[in-house]
N, C-alpha and C positions, 0 to 999 in steps of 0.2 A: 404386279404379282402374276406369276405364271400359273396356268392351269395344270392340273396333274397330267393331262394328256400331252402337254408341251414338254413336261419333265421327261415323260416316257420317250417322246420322239427325239428330243435333243440330247438326252443323257443316257437313259436306261437302254434303249435299243442299240445304240452304238456300243455301249459297254457289253451287252450280251453278244453282239457280233464279234467283238474283240475276243471275248472268252471262248466263243465257238471256234474262232480261227486258231487260237492256241491249242484247244482241245483236238481239233482236226489235225493240226501239225503233229501233235503227240501221237496220233494214230498212224503217222507216217505219210500223210498226204502232202504234196508240194503246193506252193502258192497258187499255181494255175488251176489245179484240181479243186482246191478249197474255194477259189473264186467262182468256178463253174458251178459247184454244188450250191453255193450260197447266192448265186445270181448277182454278184457285184464284181467290180473290177479287181484285177490283180493288184493294181496300185493301192486300192483301198485295203486289201489284205496285207500288203507290205506295210502300210501305215499302222494298221492295228498291231501287227507283230513287232514293229519297232517303237511302239508306244507313242506314236505321233497323233493318234486319235483315241478318244475315250480313256484317257489316262487318269482321270480323277475319281472314278467310281471303283470302290472295292466291295465285292460281294461277300456275303456270309459263306461259310463252308457248305451249307445246304444248297444255296444257289449254285455254287461252283460244282458240286456233285451232280446236280440236275443238268447243268450245262454239259458236263462230260458225258452223261448218259444220252443227252440229245444229240451230241456230235456224232455218235456212232450210228444214229438213225437217219442222218441227213445224206441223201443221195442226189436230190434235185432241189432247185429253187423253191418248189412248192413244199417240199419237206422242211426247208428252212423257215418258211412262213409259219407253218404249223408248229414247229418246235419253238420259234420265237414267241408266238402267241402263248404257248404253254409256259415258257420261261418268264414272260411278263406277269402271268398269274402267280407264279412262285415268288417272284420278286415283290409283288404287292403284298403277299402274305408275310413276307419277311420285312415289310415296312421300308423297302428301298425307296419308294416314291417319297415317303415322308422325310427320310434321311437326306435325300438329295435336295428336296424342297427347302428344308431347314438350312442347308449349306448355302443355298442360293438367296434366301430371303431371311436375313437376320431378325426380322420382326416376328417370325413364327416361333412358337415355343414347343417344347416336347409334348405339351398337352393339346396341341392343335388337332382338331377333328374336321377340318374343312373338307378334306377329300373323301371322308367316309361318313356313313350314317352313324350317329352315336350308338354305341352298343355293339357295332359290328367291327370296330377297329381293335 
């Protein structure tokens, strides 16, 4: 069984990066500039934009809206880190971690409270 943090590292963060790449492209930025601002390679951006990475996660409209808002704030790799940290928080509130975890581990049920303190989920 994977830890929630592993779900974030292997699935959620790449999916956020993918959504950011699309949002920044929609702002008129080219792949080189997106890569520079995000602090990752141009080939990684290319793979995100061609759905070769992070293709299995679908975010709620709320998360997508927040990603779009964040994309316009990103000018440097440090901005990217700040915005991804914020977007992980949004994704947690939208139960993305739980949804992905249940997809990965069929033994989990919708009433699972492993990742969260009961009453806070």
